[in-house]
Every structure is written in C-alpha cells, then in structure tokens.
PyMOL Python script that loads the backbone (N, CA, C, O; Angstrom):
from pymol import cmd

cmd.read_pdbstr("""\
ATOM      1  N   UNK A   1      32.013  44.392 -13.933  1.00  0.00           N
ATOM      2  CA  UNK A   1      32.191  42.969 -14.052  1.00  0.00           C
ATOM      3  C   UNK A   1      33.281  42.700 -15.086  1.00  0.00           C
ATOM      4  O   UNK A   1      33.355  43.354 -16.126  1.00  0.00           O
ATOM      5  N   UNK A   2      34.105  41.737 -14.775  1.00  0.00           N
ATOM      6  CA  UNK A   2      35.179  41.362 -15.693  1.00  0.00           C
ATOM      7  C   UNK A   2      34.879  39.965 -16.236  1.00  0.00           C
ATOM      8  O   UNK A   2      34.425  39.089 -15.499  1.00  0.00           O
ATOM      9  N   UNK A   3      35.134  39.766 -17.522  1.00  0.00           N
ATOM     10  CA  UNK A   3      34.842  38.497 -18.176  1.00  0.00           C
ATOM     11  C   UNK A   3      36.103  37.919 -18.787  1.00  0.00           C
ATOM     12  O   UNK A   3      37.012  38.649 -19.182  1.00  0.00           O
ATOM     13  N   UNK A   4      36.144  36.585 -18.859  1.00  0.00           N
ATOM     14  CA  UNK A   4      37.191  35.927 -19.639  1.00  0.00           C
ATOM     15  C   UNK A   4      36.632  34.626 -20.195  1.00  0.00           C
ATOM     16  O   UNK A   4      35.547  34.186 -19.813  1.00  0.00           O
ATOM     17  N   UNK A   5      37.393  34.015 -21.110  1.00  0.00           N
ATOM     18  CA  UNK A   5      36.995  32.766 -21.751  1.00  0.00           C
ATOM     19  C   UNK A   5      38.153  32.215 -22.542  1.00  0.00           C
ATOM     20  O   UNK A   5      39.155  32.894 -22.766  1.00  0.00           O
ATOM     21  N   UNK A   6      38.005  30.987 -22.957  1.00  0.00           N
ATOM     22  CA  UNK A   6      38.962  30.328 -23.831  1.00  0.00           C
ATOM     23  C   UNK A   6      38.662  30.774 -25.263  1.00  0.00           C
ATOM     24  O   UNK A   6      37.544  30.597 -25.746  1.00  0.00           O
ATOM     25  N   UNK A   7      39.647  31.347 -25.936  1.00  0.00           N
ATOM     26  CA  UNK A   7      39.443  31.893 -27.284  1.00  0.00           C
ATOM     27  C   UNK A   7      39.035  30.840 -28.310  1.00  0.00           C
ATOM     28  O   UNK A   7      38.175  31.091 -29.154  1.00  0.00           O
ATOM     29  N   UNK A   8      39.649  29.664 -28.236  1.00  0.00           N
ATOM     30  CA  UNK A   8      39.295  28.599 -29.183  1.00  0.00           C
ATOM     31  C   UNK A   8      37.856  28.135 -28.972  1.00  0.00           C
ATOM     32  O   UNK A   8      37.109  27.928 -29.928  1.00  0.00           O
ATOM     33  N   UNK A   9      37.484  27.979 -27.710  1.00  0.00           N
ATOM     34  CA  UNK A   9      36.114  27.576 -27.409  1.00  0.00           C
ATOM     35  C   UNK A   9      35.131  28.655 -27.856  1.00  0.00           C
ATOM     36  O   UNK A   9      34.051  28.336 -28.353  1.00  0.00           O
ATOM     37  N   UNK A  10      35.485  29.907 -27.687  1.00  0.00           N
ATOM     38  CA  UNK A  10      34.623  31.010 -28.114  1.00  0.00           C
ATOM     39  C   UNK A  10      34.399  30.972 -29.621  1.00  0.00           C
ATOM     40  O   UNK A  10      33.282  31.191 -30.090  1.00  0.00           O
ATOM     41  N   UNK A  11      35.444  30.699 -30.369  1.00  0.00           N
ATOM     42  CA  UNK A  11      35.325  30.631 -31.827  1.00  0.00           C
ATOM     43  C   UNK A  11      34.430  29.463 -32.243  1.00  0.00           C
ATOM     44  O   UNK A  11      33.594  29.611 -33.134  1.00  0.00           O
ATOM     45  N   UNK A  12      34.600  28.310 -31.607  1.00  0.00           N
ATOM     46  CA  UNK A  12      33.746  27.148 -31.910  1.00  0.00           C
ATOM     47  C   UNK A  12      32.296  27.434 -31.529  1.00  0.00           C
ATOM     48  O   UNK A  12      31.373  27.077 -32.262  1.00  0.00           O
ATOM     49  N   UNK A  13      32.102  28.076 -30.388  1.00  0.00           N
ATOM     50  CA  UNK A  13      30.759  28.400 -29.932  1.00  0.00           C
ATOM     51  C   UNK A  13      30.050  29.329 -30.923  1.00  0.00           C
ATOM     52  O   UNK A  13      28.882  29.124 -31.251  1.00  0.00           O
ATOM     53  N   UNK A  14      30.766  30.345 -31.390  1.00  0.00           N
ATOM     54  CA  UNK A  14      30.160  31.292 -32.334  1.00  0.00           C
ATOM     55  C   UNK A  14      29.827  30.601 -33.656  1.00  0.00           C
ATOM     56  O   UNK A  14      28.784  30.866 -34.254  1.00  0.00           O
ATOM     57  N   UNK A  15      30.698  29.731 -34.101  1.00  0.00           N
ATOM     58  CA  UNK A  15      30.451  29.016 -35.344  1.00  0.00           C
ATOM     59  C   UNK A  15      29.242  28.083 -35.212  1.00  0.00           C
ATOM     60  O   UNK A  15      28.414  28.003 -36.120  1.00  0.00           O
ATOM     61  N   UNK A  16      29.146  27.390 -34.098  1.00  0.00           N
ATOM     62  CA  UNK A  16      28.091  26.395 -33.904  1.00  0.00           C
ATOM     63  C   UNK A  16      26.750  27.020 -33.518  1.00  0.00           C
ATOM     64  O   UNK A  16      25.703  26.622 -34.029  1.00  0.00           O
ATOM     65  N   UNK A  17      26.790  28.018 -32.597  1.00  0.00           N
ATOM     66  CA  UNK A  17      25.553  28.594 -32.047  1.00  0.00           C
ATOM     67  C   UNK A  17      25.221  29.987 -32.578  1.00  0.00           C
ATOM     68  O   UNK A  17      24.140  30.509 -32.306  1.00  0.00           O
ATOM     69  N   UNK A  18      26.139  30.593 -33.333  1.00  0.00           N
ATOM     70  CA  UNK A  18      25.939  31.951 -33.844  1.00  0.00           C
ATOM     71  C   UNK A  18      25.754  32.974 -32.723  1.00  0.00           C
ATOM     72  O   UNK A  18      24.991  33.931 -32.856  1.00  0.00           O
ATOM     73  N   UNK A  19      26.463  32.754 -31.621  1.00  0.00           N
ATOM     74  CA  UNK A  19      26.459  33.696 -30.497  1.00  0.00           C
ATOM     75  C   UNK A  19      27.911  33.877 -30.063  1.00  0.00           C
ATOM     76  O   UNK A  19      28.578  32.908 -29.699  1.00  0.00           O
ATOM     77  N   UNK A  20      28.396  35.106 -30.101  1.00  0.00           N
ATOM     78  CA  UNK A  20      29.760  35.371 -29.643  1.00  0.00           C
ATOM     79  C   UNK A  20      29.768  35.494 -28.118  1.00  0.00           C
ATOM     80  O   UNK A  20      28.745  35.801 -27.505  1.00  0.00           O
ATOM     81  N   UNK A  21      30.912  35.256 -27.527  1.00  0.00           N
ATOM     82  CA  UNK A  21      31.023  35.428 -26.081  1.00  0.00           C
ATOM     83  C   UNK A  21      30.940  36.905 -25.710  1.00  0.00           C
ATOM     84  O   UNK A  21      30.516  37.242 -24.605  1.00  0.00           O
ATOM     85  N   UNK A  22      31.338  37.782 -26.617  1.00  0.00           N
ATOM     86  CA  UNK A  22      31.177  39.218 -26.364  1.00  0.00           C
ATOM     87  C   UNK A  22      29.694  39.558 -26.234  1.00  0.00           C
ATOM     88  O   UNK A  22      29.299  40.312 -25.346  1.00  0.00           O
ATOM     89  N   UNK A  23      28.880  38.998 -27.124  1.00  0.00           N
ATOM     90  CA  UNK A  23      27.432  39.213 -27.035  1.00  0.00           C
ATOM     91  C   UNK A  23      26.887  38.586 -25.752  1.00  0.00           C
ATOM     92  O   UNK A  23      26.017  39.168 -25.105  1.00  0.00           O
ATOM     93  N   UNK A  24      27.381  37.421 -25.383  1.00  0.00           N
ATOM     94  CA  UNK A  24      26.930  36.758 -24.163  1.00  0.00           C
ATOM     95  C   UNK A  24      27.171  37.624 -22.934  1.00  0.00           C
ATOM     96  O   UNK A  24      26.370  37.605 -21.999  1.00  0.00           O
ATOM     97  N   UNK A  25      28.254  38.376 -22.922  1.00  0.00           N
ATOM     98  CA  UNK A  25      28.541  39.272 -21.795  1.00  0.00           C
ATOM     99  C   UNK A  25      27.433  40.295 -21.603  1.00  0.00           C
ATOM    100  O   UNK A  25      27.138  40.696 -20.477  1.00  0.00           O
ATOM    101  N   UNK A  26      26.822  40.715 -22.700  1.00  0.00           N
ATOM    102  CA  UNK A  26      25.759  41.717 -22.623  1.00  0.00           C
ATOM    103  C   UNK A  26      24.522  41.180 -21.909  1.00  0.00           C
ATOM    104  O   UNK A  26      23.745  41.968 -21.370  1.00  0.00           O
ATOM    105  N   UNK A  27      24.319  39.874 -21.889  1.00  0.00           N
ATOM    106  CA  UNK A  27      23.169  39.292 -21.199  1.00  0.00           C
ATOM    107  C   UNK A  27      23.219  39.574 -19.703  1.00  0.00           C
ATOM    108  O   UNK A  27      22.181  39.588 -19.040  1.00  0.00           O
ATOM    109  N   UNK A  28      24.413  39.798 -19.168  1.00  0.00           N
ATOM    110  CA  UNK A  28      24.554  40.097 -17.747  1.00  0.00           C
ATOM    111  C   UNK A  28      24.050  41.500 -17.407  1.00  0.00           C
ATOM    112  O   UNK A  28      23.872  41.824 -16.233  1.00  0.00           O
ATOM    113  N   UNK A  29      23.818  42.331 -18.420  1.00  0.00           N
ATOM    114  CA  UNK A  29      23.286  43.676 -18.209  1.00  0.00           C
ATOM    115  C   UNK A  29      21.764  43.691 -18.112  1.00  0.00           C
ATOM    116  O   UNK A  29      21.177  44.721 -17.781  1.00  0.00           O
ATOM    117  N   UNK A  30      21.124  42.568 -18.394  1.00  0.00           N
ATOM    118  CA  UNK A  30      19.668  42.474 -18.320  1.00  0.00           C
ATOM    119  C   UNK A  30      19.246  42.482 -16.852  1.00  0.00           C
ATOM    120  O   UNK A  30      19.571  41.562 -16.102  1.00  0.00           O
ATOM    121  N   UNK A  31      18.528  43.515 -16.450  1.00  0.00           N
ATOM    122  CA  UNK A  31      18.111  43.663 -15.051  1.00  0.00           C
ATOM    123  C   UNK A  31      17.179  42.562 -14.569  1.00  0.00           C
ATOM    124  O   UNK A  31      17.063  42.335 -13.365  1.00  0.00           O
ATOM    125  N   UNK A  32      16.517  41.880 -15.487  1.00  0.00           N
ATOM    126  CA  UNK A  32      15.602  40.816 -15.091  1.00  0.00           C
ATOM    127  C   UNK A  32      16.104  39.434 -15.531  1.00  0.00           C
ATOM    128  O   UNK A  32      15.327  38.484 -15.627  1.00  0.00           O
ATOM    129  N   UNK A  33      17.402  39.337 -15.794  1.00  0.00           N
ATOM    130  CA  UNK A  33      17.992  38.049 -16.162  1.00  0.00           C
ATOM    131  C   UNK A  33      17.752  37.048 -15.033  1.00  0.00           C
ATOM    132  O   UNK A  33      17.688  37.411 -13.859  1.00  0.00           O
ATOM    133  N   UNK A  34      17.623  35.795 -15.417  1.00  0.00           N
ATOM    134  CA  UNK A  34      17.409  34.709 -14.466  1.00  0.00           C
ATOM    135  C   UNK A  34      18.712  33.923 -14.359  1.00  0.00           C
ATOM    136  O   UNK A  34      19.312  33.559 -15.370  1.00  0.00           O
ATOM    137  N   UNK A  35      19.144  33.665 -13.124  1.00  0.00           N
ATOM    138  CA  UNK A  35      20.355  32.878 -12.886  1.00  0.00           C
ATOM    139  C   UNK A  35      19.963  31.617 -12.131  1.00  0.00           C
ATOM    140  O   UNK A  35      19.285  31.669 -11.105  1.00  0.00           O
ATOM    141  N   UNK A  36      20.404  30.487 -12.662  1.00  0.00           N
ATOM    142  CA  UNK A  36      20.128  29.185 -12.056  1.00  0.00           C
ATOM    143  C   UNK A  36      21.451  28.466 -11.791  1.00  0.00           C
ATOM    144  O   UNK A  36      22.380  28.559 -12.594  1.00  0.00           O
ATOM    145  N   UNK A  37      21.536  27.756 -10.677  1.00  0.00           N
ATOM    146  CA  UNK A  37      22.712  26.933 -10.410  1.00  0.00           C
ATOM    147  C   UNK A  37      22.627  25.708 -11.313  1.00  0.00           C
ATOM    148  O   UNK A  37      21.579  25.068 -11.406  1.00  0.00           O
ATOM    149  N   UNK A  38      23.728  25.388 -11.974  1.00  0.00           N
ATOM    150  CA  UNK A  38      23.800  24.239 -12.873  1.00  0.00           C
ATOM    151  C   UNK A  38      24.396  23.059 -12.107  1.00  0.00           C
ATOM    152  O   UNK A  38      25.553  22.693 -12.313  1.00  0.00           O
ATOM    153  N   UNK A  39      23.599  22.475 -11.229  1.00  0.00           N
ATOM    154  CA  UNK A  39      24.087  21.395 -10.368  1.00  0.00           C
ATOM    155  C   UNK A  39      24.530  20.174 -11.162  1.00  0.00           C
ATOM    156  O   UNK A  39      25.451  19.467 -10.751  1.00  0.00           O
ATOM    157  N   UNK A  40      23.892  19.923 -12.283  1.00  0.00           N
ATOM    158  CA  UNK A  40      24.226  18.741 -13.086  1.00  0.00           C
ATOM    159  C   UNK A  40      25.620  18.812 -13.691  1.00  0.00           C
ATOM    160  O   UNK A  40      26.199  17.777 -14.020  1.00  0.00           O
ATOM    161  N   UNK A  41      26.170  20.017 -13.846  1.00  0.00           N
ATOM    162  CA  UNK A  41      27.477  20.177 -14.477  1.00  0.00           C
ATOM    163  C   UNK A  41      28.505  20.835 -13.557  1.00  0.00           C
ATOM    164  O   UNK A  41      29.530  21.330 -14.025  1.00  0.00           O
ATOM    165  N   UNK A  42      28.238  20.843 -12.268  1.00  0.00           N
ATOM    166  CA  UNK A  42      29.141  21.491 -11.311  1.00  0.00           C
ATOM    167  C   UNK A  42      30.025  20.460 -10.616  1.00  0.00           C
ATOM    168  O   UNK A  42      29.982  20.317  -9.394  1.00  0.00           O
ATOM    169  N   UNK A  43      30.828  19.741 -11.408  1.00  0.00           N
ATOM    170  CA  UNK A  43      31.680  18.713 -10.819  1.00  0.00           C
ATOM    171  C   UNK A  43      32.897  19.318 -10.141  1.00  0.00           C
ATOM    172  O   UNK A  43      33.089  19.125  -8.940  1.00  0.00           O
ATOM    173  N   UNK A  44      33.714  20.035 -10.873  1.00  0.00           N
ATOM    174  CA  UNK A  44      34.959  20.586 -10.335  1.00  0.00           C
ATOM    175  C   UNK A  44      34.811  22.025  -9.872  1.00  0.00           C
ATOM    176  O   UNK A  44      35.638  22.528  -9.110  1.00  0.00           O
ATOM    177  N   UNK A  45      33.768  22.682 -10.330  1.00  0.00           N
ATOM    178  CA  UNK A  45      33.522  24.076  -9.979  1.00  0.00           C
ATOM    179  C   UNK A  45      32.027  24.323 -10.081  1.00  0.00           C
ATOM    180  O   UNK A  45      31.327  23.632 -10.821  1.00  0.00           O
ATOM    181  N   UNK A  46      31.544  25.299  -9.345  1.00  0.00           N
ATOM    182  CA  UNK A  46      30.124  25.604  -9.431  1.00  0.00           C
ATOM    183  C   UNK A  46      29.838  26.363 -10.724  1.00  0.00           C
ATOM    184  O   UNK A  46      30.482  27.369 -11.023  1.00  0.00           O
ATOM    185  N   UNK A  47      28.869  25.871 -11.480  1.00  0.00           N
ATOM    186  CA  UNK A  47      28.475  26.508 -12.738  1.00  0.00           C
ATOM    187  C   UNK A  47      27.077  27.092 -12.600  1.00  0.00           C
ATOM    188  O   UNK A  47      26.256  26.641 -11.802  1.00  0.00           O
ATOM    189  N   UNK A  48      26.847  28.108 -13.407  1.00  0.00           N
ATOM    190  CA  UNK A  48      25.565  28.798 -13.401  1.00  0.00           C
ATOM    191  C   UNK A  48      25.049  28.928 -14.825  1.00  0.00           C
ATOM    192  O   UNK A  48      25.821  28.935 -15.784  1.00  0.00           O
ATOM    193  N   UNK A  49      23.728  29.031 -14.948  1.00  0.00           N
ATOM    194  CA  UNK A  49      23.076  29.300 -16.223  1.00  0.00           C
ATOM    195  C   UNK A  49      22.361  30.638 -16.093  1.00  0.00           C
ATOM    196  O   UNK A  49      21.578  30.845 -15.166  1.00  0.00           O
ATOM    197  N   UNK A  50      22.630  31.528 -17.009  1.00  0.00           N
ATOM    198  CA  UNK A  50      21.970  32.821 -17.036  1.00  0.00           C
ATOM    199  C   UNK A  50      21.095  32.891 -18.280  1.00  0.00           C
ATOM    200  O   UNK A  50      21.541  32.568 -19.381  1.00  0.00           O
ATOM    201  N   UNK A  51      19.861  33.309 -18.100  1.00  0.00           N
ATOM    202  CA  UNK A  51      18.948  33.531 -19.220  1.00  0.00           C
ATOM    203  C   UNK A  51      18.696  35.031 -19.254  1.00  0.00           C
ATOM    204  O   UNK A  51      18.071  35.587 -18.351  1.00  0.00           O
ATOM    205  N   UNK A  52      19.188  35.679 -20.302  1.00  0.00           N
ATOM    206  CA  UNK A  52      19.078  37.127 -20.365  1.00  0.00           C
ATOM    207  C   UNK A  52      18.894  37.639 -21.781  1.00  0.00           C
ATOM    208  O   UNK A  52      19.307  37.002 -22.750  1.00  0.00           O
ATOM    209  N   UNK A  53      18.270  38.798 -21.882  1.00  0.00           N
ATOM    210  CA  UNK A  53      17.958  39.409 -23.164  1.00  0.00           C
ATOM    211  C   UNK A  53      19.112  40.303 -23.625  1.00  0.00           C
ATOM    212  O   UNK A  53      19.671  41.083 -22.854  1.00  0.00           O
ATOM    213  N   UNK A  54      19.443  40.160 -24.903  1.00  0.00           N
ATOM    214  CA  UNK A  54      20.419  41.028 -25.570  1.00  0.00           C
ATOM    215  C   UNK A  54      19.740  41.518 -26.845  1.00  0.00           C
ATOM    216  O   UNK A  54      19.593  40.765 -27.808  1.00  0.00           O
ATOM    217  N   UNK A  55      19.334  42.768 -26.846  1.00  0.00           N
ATOM    218  CA  UNK A  55      18.573  43.281 -27.984  1.00  0.00           C
ATOM    219  C   UNK A  55      17.278  42.501 -28.106  1.00  0.00           C
ATOM    220  O   UNK A  55      16.466  42.491 -27.181  1.00  0.00           O
ATOM    221  N   UNK A  56      17.083  41.852 -29.236  1.00  0.00           N
ATOM    222  CA  UNK A  56      15.877  41.054 -29.481  1.00  0.00           C
ATOM    223  C   UNK A  56      16.104  39.557 -29.233  1.00  0.00           C
ATOM    224  O   UNK A  56      15.196  38.749 -29.423  1.00  0.00           O
ATOM    225  N   UNK A  57      17.322  39.194 -28.809  1.00  0.00           N
ATOM    226  CA  UNK A  57      17.655  37.774 -28.623  1.00  0.00           C
ATOM    227  C   UNK A  57      17.684  37.420 -27.149  1.00  0.00           C
ATOM    228  O   UNK A  57      18.269  38.140 -26.339  1.00  0.00           O
ATOM    229  N   UNK A  58      17.049  36.303 -26.804  1.00  0.00           N
ATOM    230  CA  UNK A  58      17.122  35.778 -25.456  1.00  0.00           C
ATOM    231  C   UNK A  58      18.211  34.710 -25.447  1.00  0.00           C
ATOM    232  O   UNK A  58      18.120  33.715 -26.166  1.00  0.00           O
ATOM    233  N   UNK A  59      19.237  34.921 -24.631  1.00  0.00           N
ATOM    234  CA  UNK A  59      20.390  34.021 -24.611  1.00  0.00           C
ATOM    235  C   UNK A  59      20.421  33.168 -23.363  1.00  0.00           C
ATOM    236  O   UNK A  59      19.923  33.558 -22.306  1.00  0.00           O
ATOM    237  N   UNK A  60      21.014  32.000 -23.505  1.00  0.00           N
ATOM    238  CA  UNK A  60      21.276  31.067 -22.414  1.00  0.00           C
ATOM    239  C   UNK A  60      22.794  30.981 -22.303  1.00  0.00           C
ATOM    240  O   UNK A  60      23.459  30.502 -23.221  1.00  0.00           O
ATOM    241  N   UNK A  61      23.338  31.440 -21.188  1.00  0.00           N
ATOM    242  CA  UNK A  61      24.782  31.535 -21.012  1.00  0.00           C
ATOM    243  C   UNK A  61      25.209  30.659 -19.835  1.00  0.00           C
ATOM    244  O   UNK A  61      24.672  30.784 -18.735  1.00  0.00           O
ATOM    245  N   UNK A  62      26.167  29.782 -20.072  1.00  0.00           N
ATOM    246  CA  UNK A  62      26.743  28.962 -19.014  1.00  0.00           C
ATOM    247  C   UNK A  62      28.048  29.612 -18.597  1.00  0.00           C
ATOM    248  O   UNK A  62      28.878  29.965 -19.435  1.00  0.00           O
ATOM    249  N   UNK A  63      28.223  29.766 -17.281  1.00  0.00           N
ATOM    250  CA  UNK A  63      29.422  30.435 -16.798  1.00  0.00           C
ATOM    251  C   UNK A  63      29.806  29.929 -15.417  1.00  0.00           C
ATOM    252  O   UNK A  63      29.040  29.223 -14.760  1.00  0.00           O
ATOM    253  N   UNK A  64      30.984  30.295 -14.998  1.00  0.00           N
ATOM    254  CA  UNK A  64      31.452  30.046 -13.648  1.00  0.00           C
ATOM    255  C   UNK A  64      32.087  31.326 -13.139  1.00  0.00           C
ATOM    256  O   UNK A  64      32.413  32.224 -13.914  1.00  0.00           O
ATOM    257  N   UNK A  65      32.258  31.398 -11.839  1.00  0.00           N
ATOM    258  CA  UNK A  65      32.876  32.582 -11.234  1.00  0.00           C
ATOM    259  C   UNK A  65      34.287  32.235 -10.778  1.00  0.00           C
ATOM    260  O   UNK A  65      34.539  31.144 -10.266  1.00  0.00           O
ATOM    261  N   UNK A  66      35.184  33.164 -10.970  1.00  0.00           N
ATOM    262  CA  UNK A  66      36.587  32.982 -10.561  1.00  0.00           C
ATOM    263  C   UNK A  66      36.999  34.129  -9.653  1.00  0.00           C
ATOM    264  O   UNK A  66      36.407  35.208  -9.670  1.00  0.00           O
ATOM    265  N   UNK A  67      38.025  33.868  -8.866  1.00  0.00           N
ATOM    266  CA  UNK A  67      38.622  34.877  -7.978  1.00  0.00           C
ATOM    267  C   UNK A  67      37.561  35.605  -7.164  1.00  0.00           C
ATOM    268  O   UNK A  67      37.370  36.815  -7.288  1.00  0.00           O
ATOM    269  N   UNK A  68      36.868  34.818  -6.314  1.00  0.00           N
ATOM    270  CA  UNK A  68      35.848  35.370  -5.419  1.00  0.00           C
ATOM    271  C   UNK A  68      34.788  36.155  -6.162  1.00  0.00           C
ATOM    272  O   UNK A  68      34.368  37.222  -5.715  1.00  0.00           O
ATOM    273  N   UNK A  69      34.355  35.629  -7.296  1.00  0.00           N
ATOM    274  CA  UNK A  69      33.265  36.204  -8.108  1.00  0.00           C
ATOM    275  C   UNK A  69      33.615  37.541  -8.733  1.00  0.00           C
ATOM    276  O   UNK A  69      32.715  38.293  -9.107  1.00  0.00           O
ATOM    277  N   UNK A  70      34.893  37.860  -8.859  1.00  0.00           N
ATOM    278  CA  UNK A  70      35.272  39.112  -9.519  1.00  0.00           C
ATOM    279  C   UNK A  70      35.442  38.921 -11.020  1.00  0.00           C
ATOM    280  O   UNK A  70      35.452  39.889 -11.781  1.00  0.00           O
ATOM    281  N   UNK A  71      35.578  37.665 -11.441  1.00  0.00           N
ATOM    282  CA  UNK A  71      35.720  37.360 -12.867  1.00  0.00           C
ATOM    283  C   UNK A  71      34.662  36.332 -13.249  1.00  0.00           C
ATOM    284  O   UNK A  71      34.505  35.311 -12.580  1.00  0.00           O
ATOM    285  N   UNK A  72      33.944  36.609 -14.320  1.00  0.00           N
ATOM    286  CA  UNK A  72      32.969  35.686 -14.876  1.00  0.00           C
ATOM    287  C   UNK A  72      33.625  35.001 -16.070  1.00  0.00           C
ATOM    288  O   UNK A  72      34.032  35.662 -17.025  1.00  0.00           O
ATOM    289  N   UNK A  73      33.727  33.679 -16.012  1.00  0.00           N
ATOM    290  CA  UNK A  73      34.297  32.920 -17.121  1.00  0.00           C
ATOM    291  C   UNK A  73      33.162  32.306 -17.921  1.00  0.00           C
ATOM    292  O   UNK A  73      32.425  31.455 -17.423  1.00  0.00           O
ATOM    293  N   UNK A  74      33.029  32.746 -19.163  1.00  0.00           N
ATOM    294  CA  UNK A  74      31.987  32.242 -20.050  1.00  0.00           C
ATOM    295  C   UNK A  74      32.406  30.861 -20.557  1.00  0.00           C
ATOM    296  O   UNK A  74      33.526  30.678 -21.033  1.00  0.00           O
ATOM    297  N   UNK A  75      31.498  29.899 -20.450  1.00  0.00           N
ATOM    298  CA  UNK A  75      31.764  28.538 -20.889  1.00  0.00           C
ATOM    299  C   UNK A  75      31.067  28.257 -22.221  1.00  0.00           C
ATOM    300  O   UNK A  75      31.659  27.662 -23.122  1.00  0.00           O
ATOM    301  N   UNK A  76      29.820  28.682 -22.343  1.00  0.00           N
ATOM    302  CA  UNK A  76      29.091  28.537 -23.602  1.00  0.00           C
ATOM    303  C   UNK A  76      27.929  29.516 -23.631  1.00  0.00           C
ATOM    304  O   UNK A  76      27.509  30.039 -22.599  1.00  0.00           O
ATOM    305  N   UNK A  77      27.415  29.756 -24.838  1.00  0.00           N
ATOM    306  CA  UNK A  77      26.286  30.665 -25.008  1.00  0.00           C
ATOM    307  C   UNK A  77      25.533  30.285 -26.277  1.00  0.00           C
ATOM    308  O   UNK A  77      26.127  29.924 -27.294  1.00  0.00           O
ATOM    309  N   UNK A  78      24.209  30.377 -26.188  1.00  0.00           N
ATOM    310  CA  UNK A  78      23.355  30.068 -27.327  1.00  0.00           C
ATOM    311  C   UNK A  78      22.030  30.776 -27.115  1.00  0.00           C
ATOM    312  O   UNK A  78      21.774  31.348 -26.055  1.00  0.00           O
ATOM    313  N   UNK A  79      21.179  30.729 -28.155  1.00  0.00           N
ATOM    314  CA  UNK A  79      19.840  31.267 -27.988  1.00  0.00           C
ATOM    315  C   UNK A  79      19.054  30.342 -27.068  1.00  0.00           C
ATOM    316  O   UNK A  79      19.227  29.123 -27.097  1.00  0.00           O
ATOM    317  N   UNK A  80      18.190  30.935 -26.255  1.00  0.00           N
ATOM    318  CA  UNK A  80      17.392  30.159 -25.312  1.00  0.00           C
ATOM    319  C   UNK A  80      16.408  29.261 -26.056  1.00  0.00           C
ATOM    320  O   UNK A  80      15.880  29.622 -27.107  1.00  0.00           O
ATOM    321  N   UNK A  81      16.178  28.088 -25.484  1.00  0.00           N
ATOM    322  CA  UNK A  81      15.192  27.154 -26.007  1.00  0.00           C
ATOM    323  C   UNK A  81      13.832  27.469 -25.389  1.00  0.00           C
ATOM    324  O   UNK A  81      13.764  28.200 -24.402  1.00  0.00           O
ATOM    325  N   UNK A  82      12.742  26.929 -25.952  1.00  0.00           N
ATOM    326  CA  UNK A  82      11.397  27.278 -25.477  1.00  0.00           C
ATOM    327  C   UNK A  82      11.186  27.123 -23.964  1.00  0.00           C
ATOM    328  O   UNK A  82      10.559  27.981 -23.343  1.00  0.00           O
ATOM    329  N   UNK A  83      11.692  26.056 -23.371  1.00  0.00           N
ATOM    330  CA  UNK A  83      11.503  25.873 -21.918  1.00  0.00           C
ATOM    331  C   UNK A  83      12.286  26.928 -21.120  1.00  0.00           C
ATOM    332  O   UNK A  83      11.869  27.315 -20.028  1.00  0.00           O
ATOM    333  N   UNK A  84      13.401  27.385 -21.656  1.00  0.00           N
ATOM    334  CA  UNK A  84      14.170  28.444 -20.985  1.00  0.00           C
ATOM    335  C   UNK A  84      13.472  29.795 -21.158  1.00  0.00           C
ATOM    336  O   UNK A  84      13.507  30.633 -20.257  1.00  0.00           O
ATOM    337  N   UNK A  85      12.842  30.006 -22.314  1.00  0.00           N
ATOM    338  CA  UNK A  85      12.037  31.211 -22.519  1.00  0.00           C
ATOM    339  C   UNK A  85      10.917  31.269 -21.499  1.00  0.00           C
ATOM    340  O   UNK A  85      10.631  32.334 -20.950  1.00  0.00           O
ATOM    341  N   UNK A  86      10.272  30.124 -21.237  1.00  0.00           N
ATOM    342  CA  UNK A  86       9.192  30.063 -20.245  1.00  0.00           C
ATOM    343  C   UNK A  86       9.699  30.461 -18.868  1.00  0.00           C
ATOM    344  O   UNK A  86       9.022  31.196 -18.150  1.00  0.00           O
ATOM    345  N   UNK A  87      10.869  29.990 -18.494  1.00  0.00           N
ATOM    346  CA  UNK A  87      11.457  30.349 -17.197  1.00  0.00           C
ATOM    347  C   UNK A  87      11.686  31.852 -17.133  1.00  0.00           C
ATOM    348  O   UNK A  87      11.349  32.495 -16.138  1.00  0.00           O
ATOM    349  N   UNK A  88      12.250  32.401 -18.176  1.00  0.00           N
ATOM    350  CA  UNK A  88      12.550  33.839 -18.216  1.00  0.00           C
ATOM    351  C   UNK A  88      11.281  34.675 -18.080  1.00  0.00           C
ATOM    352  O   UNK A  88      11.217  35.580 -17.247  1.00  0.00           O
ATOM    353  N   UNK A  89      10.283  34.379 -18.885  1.00  0.00           N
ATOM    354  CA  UNK A  89       9.074  35.196 -18.901  1.00  0.00           C
ATOM    355  C   UNK A  89       8.175  34.951 -17.683  1.00  0.00           C
ATOM    356  O   UNK A  89       7.318  35.780 -17.374  1.00  0.00           O
ATOM    357  N   UNK A  90       8.361  33.825 -16.992  1.00  0.00           N
ATOM    358  CA  UNK A  90       7.590  33.551 -15.784  1.00  0.00           C
ATOM    359  C   UNK A  90       8.169  34.264 -14.557  1.00  0.00           C
ATOM    360  O   UNK A  90       7.499  34.396 -13.533  1.00  0.00           O
ATOM    361  N   UNK A  91       9.406  34.716 -14.673  1.00  0.00           N
ATOM    362  CA  UNK A  91      10.081  35.346 -13.517  1.00  0.00           C
ATOM    363  C   UNK A  91       9.625  36.773 -13.324  1.00  0.00           C
ATOM    364  O   UNK A  91      10.086  37.449 -12.404  1.00  0.00           O
TER     365      UNK A  91
END
""", "prot")
cmd.dss("prot")
cmd.show_as("cartoon", "prot")
cmd.util.cbc("prot")
cmd.orient("prot")
C-alpha cells in the first residue's frame, strides 16, 4: 500500500491530535480494522473512516483512495472516541 498526505496538514494534525500520519499508516496493518464509508463528508470524493489498533492506541483515520485505490491519502488521524471504540470491539 502506498500513502500520501499534505505535509502542512500532517504537521497541524500531529500538533493538535498527537498522532502522526506515519503512525496512522500503521493502522492499516490491523487485520481486524473496521472501515466505514464517510458519507457525510464525501462531497467531491469518497471518504472512508478506518478504526485500527497501533500498538496500544486505537486510532480513527480519515482517508480517501486515489489512482484506482493504489494510493491512500490520509486526511486526518486521532485517537478513537468511546463510540468508535465500541464499533471496533463489537466487530
């Protein structure tokens, strides 16, 4: 899998959420990660939400797919909130 992102947005995201986009990429390695279509934010492109474990942290990653799903573009990443934890552990 190949990843990309906006560097400025990545820096702001890490400062605000304490999650780097590099760490967010690791959530895609979680074999039991949950992927949801983000219909509420899919105006110009289809967006997805991934809930996946990285070490001891459960992350919520917003992303889109580019070039026929060969590139994953990270939009934002943060620690999962309680309702997202419930979704993950219920799956």
